[in-house]
A tleap script that builds the chain and sets N, CA, C and O, in Angstrom:
source leaprc.protein.ff14SB
mol = sequence {
  NMET PRO GLU LEU SER GLY PRO THR TRP ARG
  ILE LEU ILE VAL ASP ASP ASN ALA ASP ALA
  ALA GLN GLY LEU ALA LEU LEU LEU ARG LEU
  TRP GLY HIE GLN VAL ALA VAL ALA HIE ASP
  GLY ILE ALA ALA ILE GLU THR ALA GLN THR
  PHE HIE PRO GLN ILE VAL PHE LEU ASP ILE
  GLY LEU PRO GLY MET ASP GLY TYR GLU VAL
  ALA ARG ARG LEU ARG ARG GLN ALA SER SER
  SER SER ALA LEU LEU VAL ALA MET THR GLY
  TYR GLY GLN GLU GLU ASP ARG LYS ARG SER
  ARG GLU ALA GLY ILE ASP GLN HIE LEU VAL
  LYS PRO VAL ASP PRO ASP THR LEU GLN THR
  LEU LEU THR GLN PRO GLY ALA LEU VAL ALA
  CASP
}
set mol.1.N position { 41.363 -25.404 160.735 }
set mol.1.CA position { 42.859 -25.925 160.665 }
set mol.1.C position { 43.567 -24.664 160.814 }
set mol.1.O position { 43.207 -23.608 160.292 }
set mol.2.N position { 44.854 -24.863 161.742 }
set mol.2.CA position { 45.807 -23.782 162.023 }
set mol.2.C position { 46.630 -23.429 160.816 }
set mol.2.O position { 46.901 -24.277 159.965 }
set mol.3.N position { 46.997 -22.280 160.746 }
set mol.3.CA position { 48.109 -21.654 159.705 }
set mol.3.C position { 49.255 -22.499 159.982 }
set mol.3.O position { 49.511 -22.991 161.081 }
set mol.4.N position { 49.912 -22.633 158.940 }
set mol.4.CA position { 51.259 -23.571 158.940 }
set mol.4.C position { 52.350 -22.606 159.374 }
set mol.4.O position { 52.367 -21.408 159.091 }
set mol.5.N position { 53.278 -23.269 160.105 }
set mol.5.CA position { 54.385 -22.182 160.669 }
set mol.5.C position { 55.407 -22.218 159.098 }
set mol.5.O position { 55.326 -23.056 158.200 }
set mol.6.N position { 56.121 -21.292 159.156 }
set mol.6.CA position { 56.931 -21.196 157.650 }
set mol.6.C position { 56.500 -20.253 157.079 }
set mol.6.O position { 55.648 -19.506 157.560 }
set mol.7.N position { 57.103 -20.104 155.761 }
set mol.7.CA position { 56.877 -19.021 154.959 }
set mol.7.C position { 55.434 -18.915 154.217 }
set mol.7.O position { 54.726 -19.917 154.119 }
set mol.8.N position { 55.096 -17.857 153.782 }
set mol.8.CA position { 53.788 -17.849 153.140 }
set mol.8.C position { 54.020 -17.512 151.605 }
set mol.8.O position { 55.018 -16.856 151.310 }
set mol.9.N position { 53.177 -17.915 150.652 }
set mol.9.CA position { 53.438 -18.031 149.330 }
set mol.9.C position { 52.542 -17.308 148.725 }
set mol.9.O position { 51.548 -16.985 149.375 }
set mol.10.N position { 52.667 -16.900 147.410 }
set mol.10.CA position { 51.676 -16.209 146.356 }
set mol.10.C position { 51.590 -17.638 145.532 }
set mol.10.O position { 52.563 -18.142 144.972 }
set mol.11.N position { 50.409 -18.144 145.549 }
set mol.11.CA position { 50.183 -19.582 144.796 }
set mol.11.C position { 49.127 -19.356 143.837 }
set mol.11.O position { 48.044 -18.860 144.150 }
set mol.12.N position { 49.483 -19.768 142.511 }
set mol.12.CA position { 48.341 -19.924 141.539 }
set mol.12.C position { 47.850 -21.335 141.208 }
set mol.12.O position { 48.615 -22.222 140.829 }
set mol.13.N position { 46.571 -21.488 141.368 }
set mol.13.CA position { 46.209 -22.839 141.197 }
set mol.13.C position { 45.404 -22.791 139.768 }
set mol.13.O position { 44.565 -21.927 139.514 }
set mol.14.N position { 45.746 -23.742 138.960 }
set mol.14.CA position { 45.333 -23.854 137.462 }
set mol.14.C position { 44.791 -24.983 137.523 }
set mol.14.O position { 45.463 -25.996 137.720 }
set mol.15.N position { 43.500 -25.007 137.369 }
set mol.15.CA position { 42.722 -26.338 137.536 }
set mol.15.C position { 41.104 -26.067 136.627 }
set mol.15.O position { 40.380 -25.141 136.993 }
set mol.16.N position { 40.693 -26.959 135.474 }
set mol.16.CA position { 39.601 -26.840 135.085 }
set mol.16.C position { 38.391 -27.244 135.963 }
set mol.16.O position { 37.240 -26.896 135.696 }
set mol.17.N position { 38.690 -27.912 136.902 }
set mol.17.CA position { 37.674 -28.597 137.870 }
set mol.17.C position { 37.473 -27.417 138.949 }
set mol.17.O position { 38.191 -27.297 139.941 }
set mol.18.N position { 36.505 -26.646 138.657 }
set mol.18.CA position { 36.318 -25.385 139.594 }
set mol.18.C position { 36.004 -25.811 141.135 }
set mol.18.O position { 36.446 -25.059 142.004 }
set mol.19.N position { 35.322 -26.886 141.509 }
set mol.19.CA position { 35.161 -27.430 142.755 }
set mol.19.C position { 36.479 -27.709 143.422 }
set mol.19.O position { 36.740 -27.270 144.542 }
set mol.20.N position { 37.466 -28.592 142.576 }
set mol.20.CA position { 38.649 -28.841 143.368 }
set mol.20.C position { 39.667 -27.614 143.497 }
set mol.20.O position { 40.493 -27.529 144.406 }
set mol.21.N position { 39.508 -26.686 142.488 }
set mol.21.CA position { 40.302 -25.526 142.653 }
set mol.21.C position { 40.037 -24.757 143.697 }
set mol.21.O position { 40.938 -24.394 144.453 }
set mol.22.N position { 38.661 -24.385 143.884 }
set mol.22.CA position { 38.170 -23.748 144.990 }
set mol.22.C position { 38.589 -24.357 146.492 }
set mol.22.O position { 39.104 -23.804 147.463 }
set mol.23.N position { 38.247 -25.423 146.317 }
set mol.23.CA position { 38.488 -26.343 147.630 }
set mol.23.C position { 40.346 -26.396 148.083 }
set mol.23.O position { 40.703 -26.337 149.260 }
set mol.24.N position { 41.050 -26.478 147.258 }
set mol.24.CA position { 42.432 -26.122 147.334 }
set mol.24.C position { 42.676 -24.766 147.755 }
set mol.24.O position { 43.368 -24.530 148.746 }
set mol.25.N position { 42.120 -23.820 147.026 }
set mol.25.CA position { 42.195 -22.431 147.250 }
set mol.25.C position { 41.923 -21.938 148.949 }
set mol.25.O position { 42.595 -21.126 149.585 }
set mol.26.N position { 40.865 -22.622 149.363 }
set mol.26.CA position { 40.219 -22.382 150.504 }
set mol.26.C position { 41.373 -23.122 151.610 }
set mol.26.O position { 41.729 -22.509 152.616 }
set mol.27.N position { 41.768 -24.163 151.366 }
set mol.27.CA position { 42.746 -24.726 152.227 }
set mol.27.C position { 43.957 -23.914 152.321 }
set mol.27.O position { 44.456 -23.640 153.412 }
set mol.28.N position { 44.412 -23.544 151.274 }
set mol.28.CA position { 45.661 -22.794 151.230 }
set mol.28.C position { 45.480 -21.367 151.946 }
set mol.28.O position { 46.311 -20.768 152.629 }
set mol.29.N position { 44.141 -20.973 151.602 }
set mol.29.CA position { 44.133 -19.501 152.458 }
set mol.29.C position { 43.990 -19.620 153.895 }
set mol.29.O position { 44.463 -18.778 154.659 }
set mol.30.N position { 43.382 -20.592 154.265 }
set mol.30.CA position { 43.418 -21.239 155.581 }
set mol.30.C position { 44.741 -21.033 156.242 }
set mol.30.O position { 44.940 -20.314 157.221 }
set mol.31.N position { 45.622 -21.746 155.598 }
set mol.31.CA position { 47.218 -21.982 155.830 }
set mol.31.C position { 47.898 -20.548 155.825 }
set mol.31.O position { 49.059 -20.477 156.225 }
set mol.32.N position { 47.212 -19.341 155.372 }
set mol.32.CA position { 47.793 -18.141 155.385 }
set mol.32.C position { 48.428 -17.737 153.983 }
set mol.32.O position { 49.081 -16.697 153.905 }
set mol.33.N position { 48.257 -18.474 152.987 }
set mol.33.CA position { 48.978 -18.207 151.803 }
set mol.33.C position { 47.841 -17.232 150.848 }
set mol.33.O position { 46.621 -17.267 151.005 }
set mol.34.N position { 48.560 -16.389 149.857 }
set mol.34.CA position { 47.792 -15.480 149.022 }
set mol.34.C position { 47.486 -16.518 147.590 }
set mol.34.O position { 48.365 -17.121 146.974 }
set mol.35.N position { 46.388 -16.526 147.354 }
set mol.35.CA position { 45.960 -17.507 146.332 }
set mol.35.C position { 45.211 -16.913 145.159 }
set mol.35.O position { 44.271 -16.169 145.438 }
set mol.36.N position { 45.488 -17.132 143.908 }
set mol.36.CA position { 44.519 -16.865 142.663 }
set mol.36.C position { 44.392 -18.238 142.038 }
set mol.36.O position { 45.115 -19.223 142.188 }
set mol.37.N position { 43.311 -18.075 141.307 }
set mol.37.CA position { 42.887 -19.350 140.684 }
set mol.37.C position { 42.376 -18.997 139.311 }
set mol.37.O position { 41.634 -18.039 139.092 }
set mol.38.N position { 42.898 -19.976 138.251 }
set mol.38.CA position { 42.625 -19.870 136.963 }
set mol.38.C position { 41.986 -21.213 136.458 }
set mol.38.O position { 42.480 -22.251 136.898 }
set mol.39.N position { 40.951 -21.294 135.592 }
set mol.39.CA position { 40.460 -22.556 135.202 }
set mol.39.C position { 41.063 -23.070 133.730 }
set mol.39.O position { 40.903 -24.229 133.347 }
set mol.40.N position { 41.715 -22.146 133.025 }
set mol.40.CA position { 42.361 -22.609 131.777 }
set mol.40.C position { 43.639 -22.020 131.640 }
set mol.40.O position { 44.043 -21.223 132.487 }
set mol.41.N position { 44.549 -22.447 130.310 }
set mol.41.CA position { 45.719 -22.178 130.292 }
set mol.41.C position { 45.918 -20.505 129.833 }
set mol.41.O position { 46.897 -19.848 130.189 }
set mol.42.N position { 44.976 -20.044 129.114 }
set mol.42.CA position { 45.225 -18.585 128.703 }
set mol.42.C position { 45.032 -17.828 130.159 }
set mol.42.O position { 45.897 -17.068 130.594 }
set mol.43.N position { 43.882 -18.098 130.823 }
set mol.43.CA position { 43.652 -17.326 132.029 }
set mol.43.C position { 44.997 -17.484 132.978 }
set mol.43.O position { 45.549 -16.469 133.402 }
set mol.44.N position { 45.420 -18.589 133.243 }
set mol.44.CA position { 46.736 -18.865 133.866 }
set mol.44.C position { 47.849 -17.894 133.451 }
set mol.44.O position { 48.339 -17.053 134.204 }
set mol.45.N position { 48.136 -18.066 132.385 }
set mol.45.CA position { 49.269 -17.020 131.804 }
set mol.45.C position { 48.964 -15.613 132.076 }
set mol.45.O position { 49.879 -14.909 132.505 }
set mol.46.N position { 47.872 -15.136 131.898 }
set mol.46.CA position { 47.377 -13.916 131.954 }
set mol.46.C position { 47.454 -13.489 133.701 }
set mol.46.O position { 48.098 -12.540 134.149 }
set mol.47.N position { 46.773 -14.280 134.360 }
set mol.47.CA position { 46.896 -14.229 135.851 }
set mol.47.C position { 48.479 -14.070 136.434 }
set mol.47.O position { 48.861 -13.274 137.291 }
set mol.48.N position { 49.125 -14.883 135.840 }
set mol.48.CA position { 50.523 -14.940 136.362 }
set mol.48.C position { 51.246 -13.579 136.001 }
set mol.48.O position { 52.100 -13.169 136.787 }
set mol.49.N position { 50.974 -12.895 134.925 }
set mol.49.CA position { 51.596 -11.738 134.648 }
set mol.49.C position { 51.387 -10.413 135.814 }
set mol.49.O position { 52.197 -9.552 136.157 }
set mol.50.N position { 50.012 -10.639 136.234 }
set mol.50.CA position { 50.020 -9.646 137.356 }
set mol.50.C position { 50.127 -10.059 138.836 }
set mol.50.O position { 50.551 -9.337 139.738 }
set mol.51.N position { 49.699 -11.276 138.952 }
set mol.51.CA position { 49.960 -12.022 140.448 }
set mol.51.C position { 51.269 -12.123 140.946 }
set mol.51.O position { 51.537 -11.902 142.127 }
set mol.52.N position { 52.350 -12.546 139.839 }
set mol.52.CA position { 53.718 -12.959 140.155 }
set mol.52.C position { 53.531 -14.015 141.062 }
set mol.52.O position { 53.753 -13.816 142.257 }
set mol.53.N position { 53.149 -15.130 140.652 }
set mol.53.CA position { 53.115 -16.472 141.705 }
set mol.53.C position { 54.453 -16.862 141.880 }
set mol.53.O position { 55.340 -16.647 141.054 }
set mol.54.N position { 54.621 -17.523 143.123 }
set mol.54.CA position { 55.930 -18.096 143.576 }
set mol.54.C position { 55.677 -19.558 143.501 }
set mol.54.O position { 56.747 -20.165 143.447 }
set mol.55.N position { 54.575 -20.385 143.476 }
set mol.55.CA position { 54.104 -21.506 143.283 }
set mol.55.C position { 52.973 -21.425 142.506 }
set mol.55.O position { 52.031 -20.639 142.610 }
set mol.56.N position { 53.178 -22.431 141.613 }
set mol.56.CA position { 51.954 -22.772 140.541 }
set mol.56.C position { 51.520 -24.316 140.866 }
set mol.56.O position { 52.385 -25.191 140.900 }
set mol.57.N position { 50.216 -24.596 141.089 }
set mol.57.CA position { 49.674 -25.905 141.192 }
set mol.57.C position { 48.977 -25.776 139.771 }
set mol.57.O position { 48.261 -24.844 139.405 }
set mol.58.N position { 49.351 -26.957 139.012 }
set mol.58.CA position { 49.191 -26.973 137.648 }
set mol.58.C position { 48.415 -28.317 137.124 }
set mol.58.O position { 48.998 -29.393 137.000 }
set mol.59.N position { 47.309 -28.160 136.892 }
set mol.59.CA position { 46.519 -29.470 136.377 }
set mol.59.C position { 47.109 -29.700 134.863 }
set mol.59.O position { 47.393 -28.710 134.188 }
set mol.60.N position { 47.274 -30.918 134.383 }
set mol.60.CA position { 47.741 -31.090 133.240 }
set mol.60.C position { 46.717 -31.181 132.042 }
set mol.60.O position { 46.836 -30.640 130.942 }
set mol.61.N position { 45.726 -31.951 132.473 }
set mol.61.CA position { 44.575 -32.106 131.351 }
set mol.61.C position { 43.580 -30.859 131.239 }
set mol.61.O position { 42.388 -30.952 131.532 }
set mol.62.N position { 44.162 -29.729 130.802 }
set mol.62.CA position { 43.271 -28.580 130.757 }
set mol.62.C position { 42.603 -28.492 129.397 }
set mol.62.O position { 43.255 -28.887 128.430 }
set mol.63.N position { 41.599 -28.106 129.245 }
set mol.63.CA position { 41.025 -27.635 127.893 }
set mol.63.C position { 41.644 -26.825 126.908 }
set mol.63.O position { 42.274 -25.877 127.379 }
set mol.64.N position { 41.644 -26.930 125.670 }
set mol.64.CA position { 42.571 -26.043 124.840 }
set mol.64.C position { 43.811 -26.380 124.973 }
set mol.64.O position { 44.199 -27.365 124.345 }
set mol.65.N position { 44.805 -25.593 125.885 }
set mol.65.CA position { 46.107 -25.820 126.199 }
set mol.65.C position { 46.328 -26.647 127.244 }
set mol.65.O position { 45.947 -26.370 128.381 }
set mol.66.N position { 46.947 -27.705 126.947 }
set mol.66.CA position { 47.230 -28.471 128.264 }
set mol.66.C position { 48.480 -27.812 129.046 }
set mol.66.O position { 49.238 -26.949 128.602 }
set mol.67.N position { 48.515 -28.455 130.376 }
set mol.67.CA position { 49.278 -27.864 131.166 }
set mol.67.C position { 50.842 -28.135 130.977 }
set mol.67.O position { 51.618 -27.559 131.740 }
set mol.68.N position { 51.254 -28.854 130.146 }
set mol.68.CA position { 52.697 -28.928 129.390 }
set mol.68.C position { 53.017 -27.510 128.966 }
set mol.68.O position { 53.958 -26.866 129.429 }
set mol.69.N position { 52.101 -27.035 127.980 }
set mol.69.CA position { 52.385 -25.909 127.168 }
set mol.69.C position { 52.243 -24.590 128.008 }
set mol.69.O position { 52.851 -23.553 127.742 }
set mol.70.N position { 51.286 -24.767 129.151 }
set mol.70.CA position { 51.093 -23.559 130.189 }
set mol.70.C position { 52.652 -23.432 130.801 }
set mol.70.O position { 53.335 -22.409 130.835 }
set mol.71.N position { 53.004 -24.745 131.266 }
set mol.71.CA position { 54.217 -24.631 131.992 }
set mol.71.C position { 55.319 -24.012 131.279 }
set mol.71.O position { 56.095 -23.274 131.886 }
set mol.72.N position { 55.489 -24.318 129.699 }
set mol.72.CA position { 56.521 -23.781 128.852 }
set mol.72.C position { 56.307 -22.287 128.753 }
set mol.72.O position { 57.304 -21.575 128.631 }
set mol.73.N position { 55.127 -21.754 128.794 }
set mol.73.CA position { 54.759 -20.361 128.654 }
set mol.73.C position { 55.108 -19.538 129.740 }
set mol.73.O position { 55.523 -18.384 129.637 }
set mol.74.N position { 54.888 -20.308 131.029 }
set mol.74.CA position { 55.123 -19.377 132.216 }
set mol.74.C position { 56.568 -19.486 132.485 }
set mol.74.O position { 57.075 -18.565 133.124 }
set mol.75.N position { 57.307 -20.460 132.100 }
set mol.75.CA position { 58.839 -20.339 132.332 }
set mol.75.C position { 59.337 -19.248 131.421 }
set mol.75.O position { 60.360 -18.661 131.776 }
set mol.76.N position { 58.631 -18.820 130.055 }
set mol.76.CA position { 59.387 -17.772 129.209 }
set mol.76.C position { 58.642 -16.277 129.792 }
set mol.76.O position { 58.842 -15.196 129.238 }
set mol.77.N position { 57.989 -16.405 130.687 }
set mol.77.CA position { 57.427 -14.938 131.276 }
set mol.77.C position { 58.217 -14.645 132.636 }
set mol.77.O position { 58.338 -15.371 133.623 }
set mol.78.N position { 58.688 -13.439 132.405 }
set mol.78.CA position { 59.374 -12.578 133.786 }
set mol.78.C position { 58.644 -13.101 134.994 }
set mol.78.O position { 59.173 -13.756 135.893 }
set mol.79.N position { 57.319 -12.732 134.926 }
set mol.79.CA position { 56.403 -12.817 136.190 }
set mol.79.C position { 56.545 -14.154 136.677 }
set mol.79.O position { 56.452 -14.289 137.897 }
set mol.80.N position { 56.743 -15.129 136.010 }
set mol.80.CA position { 56.664 -16.520 136.701 }
set mol.80.C position { 57.874 -17.443 136.015 }
set mol.80.O position { 57.750 -18.668 136.017 }
set mol.81.N position { 58.799 -16.941 135.553 }
set mol.81.CA position { 60.010 -17.753 135.189 }
set mol.81.C position { 60.653 -18.619 136.483 }
set mol.81.O position { 61.036 -19.777 136.315 }
set mol.82.N position { 60.717 -18.083 137.526 }
set mol.82.CA position { 61.267 -18.680 138.737 }
set mol.82.C position { 60.402 -19.292 139.627 }
set mol.82.O position { 60.869 -19.792 140.651 }
set mol.83.N position { 59.043 -19.338 139.365 }
set mol.83.CA position { 58.183 -20.072 140.090 }
set mol.83.C position { 58.437 -21.687 140.247 }
set mol.83.O position { 58.977 -22.446 139.443 }
set mol.84.N position { 57.950 -21.932 141.365 }
set mol.84.CA position { 57.971 -23.513 141.686 }
set mol.84.C position { 56.507 -24.042 140.867 }
set mol.84.O position { 55.351 -23.772 141.194 }
set mol.85.N position { 56.961 -24.850 139.743 }
set mol.85.CA position { 55.696 -25.664 138.952 }
set mol.85.C position { 55.474 -26.904 139.715 }
set mol.85.O position { 56.301 -27.759 140.030 }
set mol.86.N position { 54.417 -26.856 139.916 }
set mol.86.CA position { 54.174 -28.171 140.630 }
set mol.86.C position { 52.601 -28.882 139.872 }
set mol.86.O position { 51.438 -28.502 140.001 }
set mol.87.N position { 53.122 -29.908 139.164 }
set mol.87.CA position { 52.012 -30.398 138.352 }
set mol.87.C position { 50.947 -31.190 139.416 }
set mol.87.O position { 51.532 -31.923 140.213 }
set mol.88.N position { 49.736 -31.155 139.518 }
set mol.88.CA position { 48.622 -31.711 140.157 }
set mol.88.C position { 47.896 -32.537 139.426 }
set mol.88.O position { 46.941 -31.855 139.054 }
set mol.89.N position { 47.793 -33.545 139.024 }
set mol.89.CA position { 47.136 -34.193 137.825 }
set mol.89.C position { 46.804 -35.397 138.036 }
set mol.89.O position { 47.506 -36.021 138.832 }
set mol.90.N position { 45.686 -36.066 137.421 }
set mol.90.CA position { 45.496 -37.460 137.375 }
set mol.90.C position { 46.422 -38.297 136.538 }
set mol.90.O position { 46.386 -39.524 136.628 }
set mol.91.N position { 47.388 -37.577 135.592 }
set mol.91.CA position { 48.201 -38.414 134.831 }
set mol.91.C position { 49.399 -38.770 135.703 }
set mol.91.O position { 49.895 -37.858 136.363 }
set mol.92.N position { 49.888 -39.916 135.775 }
set mol.92.CA position { 50.731 -40.289 136.792 }
set mol.92.C position { 51.900 -41.480 136.216 }
set mol.92.O position { 52.719 -42.111 136.884 }
set mol.93.N position { 51.650 -41.522 134.778 }
set mol.93.CA position { 52.550 -42.671 134.067 }
set mol.93.C position { 54.076 -42.189 134.020 }
set mol.93.O position { 54.266 -40.973 134.013 }
set mol.94.N position { 55.091 -42.984 133.990 }
set mol.94.CA position { 56.235 -42.469 133.744 }
set mol.94.C position { 56.438 -41.232 132.543 }
set mol.94.O position { 57.044 -40.163 132.614 }
set mol.95.N position { 55.727 -41.807 131.510 }
set mol.95.CA position { 55.771 -40.694 130.173 }
set mol.95.C position { 55.261 -39.426 130.578 }
set mol.95.O position { 55.792 -38.381 130.203 }
set mol.96.N position { 54.133 -39.458 131.418 }
set mol.96.CA position { 53.510 -38.025 132.102 }
set mol.96.C position { 54.650 -37.422 132.874 }
set mol.96.O position { 54.948 -36.242 132.689 }
set mol.97.N position { 55.174 -38.026 133.562 }
set mol.97.CA position { 56.450 -37.443 134.443 }
set mol.97.C position { 57.446 -36.902 133.759 }
set mol.97.O position { 57.950 -35.825 134.078 }
set mol.98.N position { 57.901 -37.759 132.538 }
set mol.98.CA position { 59.148 -37.021 131.637 }
set mol.98.C position { 58.479 -35.941 130.997 }
set mol.98.O position { 59.065 -34.861 130.917 }
set mol.99.N position { 57.272 -36.084 130.503 }
set mol.99.CA position { 56.818 -34.651 129.687 }
set mol.99.C position { 56.764 -33.824 130.746 }
set mol.99.O position { 57.084 -32.702 130.353 }
set mol.100.N position { 56.509 -33.825 131.929 }
set mol.100.CA position { 56.468 -32.722 132.957 }
set mol.100.C position { 57.933 -32.079 133.316 }
set mol.100.O position { 58.216 -30.905 133.551 }
set mol.101.N position { 58.609 -33.019 133.287 }
set mol.101.CA position { 60.159 -32.575 133.433 }
set mol.101.C position { 60.555 -31.714 132.202 }
set mol.101.O position { 61.212 -30.690 132.389 }
set mol.102.N position { 60.228 -32.041 131.103 }
set mol.102.CA position { 60.817 -31.734 129.740 }
set mol.102.C position { 60.089 -30.402 129.681 }
set mol.102.O position { 60.687 -29.447 129.185 }
set mol.103.N position { 58.866 -30.253 130.138 }
set mol.103.CA position { 58.121 -28.758 129.979 }
set mol.103.C position { 58.507 -27.816 131.011 }
set mol.103.O position { 57.999 -26.696 130.951 }
set mol.104.N position { 59.433 -28.114 132.077 }
set mol.104.CA position { 59.980 -27.056 133.357 }
set mol.104.C position { 59.020 -27.278 134.504 }
set mol.104.O position { 58.832 -26.349 135.289 }
set mol.105.N position { 58.432 -28.369 134.658 }
set mol.105.CA position { 57.702 -28.526 135.816 }
set mol.105.C position { 58.761 -29.077 136.855 }
set mol.105.O position { 59.576 -29.935 136.515 }
set mol.106.N position { 58.722 -28.567 138.096 }
set mol.106.CA position { 59.355 -28.993 139.113 }
set mol.106.C position { 59.181 -30.257 139.819 }
set mol.106.O position { 60.067 -31.076 140.063 }
set mol.107.N position { 57.936 -30.328 140.123 }
set mol.107.CA position { 57.251 -31.385 140.925 }
set mol.107.C position { 56.211 -32.040 140.206 }
set mol.107.O position { 55.510 -31.306 139.509 }
set mol.108.N position { 55.915 -33.444 140.223 }
set mol.108.CA position { 54.578 -33.993 139.534 }
set mol.108.C position { 53.968 -34.883 140.566 }
set mol.108.O position { 54.481 -35.983 140.770 }
set mol.109.N position { 52.994 -34.527 141.182 }
set mol.109.CA position { 52.122 -34.986 142.207 }
set mol.109.C position { 50.961 -35.523 141.719 }
set mol.109.O position { 50.315 -34.720 141.047 }
set mol.110.N position { 50.449 -36.685 141.838 }
set mol.110.CA position { 49.174 -37.312 141.315 }
set mol.110.C position { 48.046 -37.284 142.246 }
set mol.110.O position { 48.181 -37.657 143.411 }
set mol.111.N position { 46.819 -36.809 141.723 }
set mol.111.CA position { 45.590 -36.701 142.505 }
set mol.111.C position { 45.107 -37.735 142.844 }
set mol.111.O position { 45.095 -38.655 142.026 }
set mol.112.N position { 44.604 -37.905 144.033 }
set mol.112.CA position { 44.393 -36.761 144.938 }
set mol.112.C position { 45.603 -36.655 145.711 }
set mol.112.O position { 46.125 -37.698 146.105 }
set mol.113.N position { 46.144 -35.493 145.995 }
set mol.113.CA position { 47.297 -35.120 146.673 }
set mol.113.C position { 46.872 -34.954 148.126 }
set mol.113.O position { 45.885 -34.280 148.422 }
set mol.114.N position { 47.744 -35.673 149.171 }
set mol.114.CA position { 47.629 -35.597 150.566 }
set mol.114.C position { 47.913 -34.532 151.183 }
set mol.114.O position { 49.069 -34.154 150.995 }
set mol.115.N position { 47.226 -33.840 151.922 }
set mol.115.CA position { 47.422 -32.631 152.717 }
set mol.115.C position { 48.984 -32.513 153.399 }
set mol.115.O position { 49.648 -31.476 153.439 }
set mol.116.N position { 49.300 -33.533 153.801 }
set mol.116.CA position { 50.752 -33.623 154.372 }
set mol.116.C position { 51.503 -33.399 153.315 }
set mol.116.O position { 52.311 -32.479 153.447 }
set mol.117.N position { 51.485 -34.040 152.150 }
set mol.117.CA position { 52.476 -33.811 151.132 }
set mol.117.C position { 52.371 -32.186 150.731 }
set mol.117.O position { 53.367 -31.541 150.404 }
set mol.118.N position { 51.170 -31.679 150.796 }
set mol.118.CA position { 51.172 -30.147 150.325 }
set mol.118.C position { 51.871 -29.586 151.616 }
set mol.118.O position { 52.768 -28.806 151.297 }
set mol.119.N position { 51.752 -29.727 152.856 }
set mol.119.CA position { 52.376 -29.185 154.092 }
set mol.119.C position { 54.043 -29.147 153.648 }
set mol.119.O position { 54.737 -28.132 153.590 }
set mol.120.N position { 54.434 -30.427 153.379 }
set mol.120.CA position { 55.782 -30.430 153.417 }
set mol.120.C position { 56.378 -29.670 152.139 }
set mol.120.O position { 57.466 -29.109 152.266 }
set mol.121.N position { 55.731 -29.632 150.960 }
set mol.121.CA position { 56.045 -28.732 149.871 }
set mol.121.C position { 56.059 -27.349 150.159 }
set mol.121.O position { 56.865 -26.586 149.628 }
set mol.122.N position { 55.045 -26.925 151.130 }
set mol.122.CA position { 54.990 -25.475 151.381 }
set mol.122.C position { 55.890 -25.000 152.071 }
set mol.122.O position { 56.361 -23.882 151.861 }
set mol.123.N position { 56.379 -26.008 153.278 }
set mol.123.CA position { 57.037 -25.469 154.303 }
set mol.123.C position { 58.784 -25.949 154.071 }
set mol.123.O position { 59.766 -25.494 154.659 }
set mol.124.N position { 58.738 -26.776 153.243 }
set mol.124.CA position { 60.186 -27.110 152.757 }
set mol.124.C position { 60.148 -27.449 151.347 }
set mol.124.O position { 60.236 -28.644 151.068 }
set mol.125.N position { 60.024 -26.542 150.345 }
set mol.125.CA position { 59.858 -26.682 148.898 }
set mol.125.C position { 60.882 -27.760 148.327 }
set mol.125.O position { 60.547 -28.645 147.540 }
set mol.126.N position { 61.999 -27.602 148.753 }
set mol.126.CA position { 63.120 -28.659 148.216 }
set mol.126.C position { 62.980 -29.971 148.940 }
set mol.126.O position { 63.894 -30.773 148.752 }
set mol.127.N position { 62.036 -30.315 149.700 }
set mol.127.CA position { 62.155 -31.386 150.384 }
set mol.127.C position { 61.505 -32.686 149.493 }
set mol.127.O position { 61.738 -33.858 149.790 }
set mol.128.N position { 60.743 -32.317 148.477 }
set mol.128.CA position { 60.036 -33.098 147.772 }
set mol.128.C position { 60.793 -33.348 146.555 }
set mol.128.O position { 61.396 -32.390 146.072 }
set mol.129.N position { 60.863 -34.564 145.939 }
set mol.129.CA position { 61.846 -34.732 144.639 }
set mol.129.C position { 60.718 -35.248 143.461 }
set mol.129.O position { 59.912 -36.144 143.714 }
set mol.130.N position { 60.770 -34.627 142.278 }
set mol.130.CA position { 59.974 -35.050 141.347 }
set mol.130.C position { 60.428 -36.415 140.881 }
set mol.130.O position { 61.601 -36.693 140.635 }
set mol.131.N position { 59.403 -37.244 140.780 }
set mol.131.CA position { 59.393 -38.755 140.492 }
set mol.131.C position { 60.237 -38.798 139.146 }
set mol.131.O position { 60.454 -39.873 138.587 }
savepdb mol mol.pdb
quit
């Protein structure tokens, strides 16, 4: 798969499903992005402090600290306060989307996420609108 034309990003993937996280990381690297992966909330917060992600793909159903709390903490850190936070989750009810907005998440995508949707998000970050 060829690299996308457009900007390249520092992307943090936060997902407790290691296979899903690594698969997404591989795709994003093929597209030319720098990628870091964390499998829980604490690791995500620590990684963000040194990696300075511009985009965070964040699962909500994480063990220990859920994705909503991770988002709130990332928003309070200088290293990630302005990052585009994108929920990538199996939680797709209106209440889930509302909680995402309240936690500071910019976009709420329901898994499985179509690669074309990812491409649009990465090439035109303002083109998608949170539901």
